[in-house]
C-alpha positions in Angstrom: 131.6 135.7 109.2 130.2 134.7 105.8 133.7 133.7 104.7 134.1 131.6 107.8 130.8 129.7 107.1 131.8 129.2 103.5 135.1 127.8 104.6 133.4 125.4 107.0 131.0 124.2 104.2 134.0 123.8 101.8 135.9 121.7 104.4 132.8 119.7 105.4 133.3 115.9 105.7 130.4 114.6 107.9 128.0 115.8 110.5 129.7 117.0 113.7 128.7 115.9 117.2 125.6 117.7 118.3 125.1 117.7 122.1 121.3 118.0 121.6 121.4 114.4 120.2 123.9 112.4 122.3 122.4 109.0 121.6 123.4 106.6 118.9 120.0 106.9 117.1 120.4 110.0 115.0 116.9 110.1 113.6 115.8 113.2 115.4 119.1 114.9 114.5 118.4 114.1 110.9 114.9 115.4 111.1 115.9 118.6 112.9 118.5 119.5 110.3 116.0 118.8 107.5 113.6 121.3 109.2 116.3 123.8 109.9 117.4 123.8 106.3 113.9 124.5 105.0 113.2 127.1 107.7 116.5 128.8 106.9 115.9 128.7 103.2 112.4 130.2 103.6 113.5 132.9 106.0 116.5 133.9 103.8 114.3 134.0 100.7 111.7 136.2 102.4 114.5 138.6 103.6 116.2 138.6 100.2 119.3 137.2 101.8 121.9 134.7 100.7 120.4 131.2 100.7 123.8 129.6 100.5 124.1 130.2 104.2 121.6 127.4 104.7 123.8 124.9 102.8 125.3 123.7 106.1 121.9 122.2 107.2 121.3 120.6 103.9 124.7 118.9 103.9 124.3 117.7 107.5 120.8 116.2 106.9 122.1 114.5 103.7 125.0 113.1 105.6 122.9 111.8 108.6 119.8 110.6 106.9 119.5 107.5 104.8 119.2 108.2 101.1 115.8 106.5 101.0 114.5 109.2 103.5 116.0 112.1 101.6 114.6 110.8 98.3 110.9 111.4 98.4 110.4 109.3 95.2 111.2 106.2 97.3 108.2 107.1 99.6 110.5 108.2 102.4 108.8 109.7 105.5 109.3 113.3 104.1 107.4 112.7 100.9 104.2 113.8 102.6 105.9 117.0 103.9 107.3 117.8 100.5 103.8 117.5 99.0 102.3 119.7 101.8 104.9 122.4 101.0 103.7 122.3 97.4 107.1 121.2 96.0 107.7 118.6 93.4 109.3 115.6 95.1 112.9 115.1 94.0 113.9 112.1 92.0 116.8 110.1 93.3 118.9 110.9 90.3 118.4 114.6 91.0 119.9 114.3 94.5 123.6 115.3 94.7 125.6 113.4 97.2 128.1 116.3 97.4 131.1 113.9 97.5 129.8 112.2 100.7 
């Protein structure tokens, strides 16, 4: 199973269709994948599991969301959430586009 997920991540091009978000506006889809990534990362870290399993959510939200939203240094809407989590806000130069 882990190999199957790693293969999907390796072959990832862009976010697939998600039936929970059928409309053209993908803002909620972007936000949900952002939350899912951080929830997954937190849960896997707490369990001592492999955090790379959460990579899918990170790639999806980076694909769907405008870079200005992902980049907290541009005062995107998540800058507040990053600060509440106690993390340092990323700089735009630190964000990898992962070939997207």
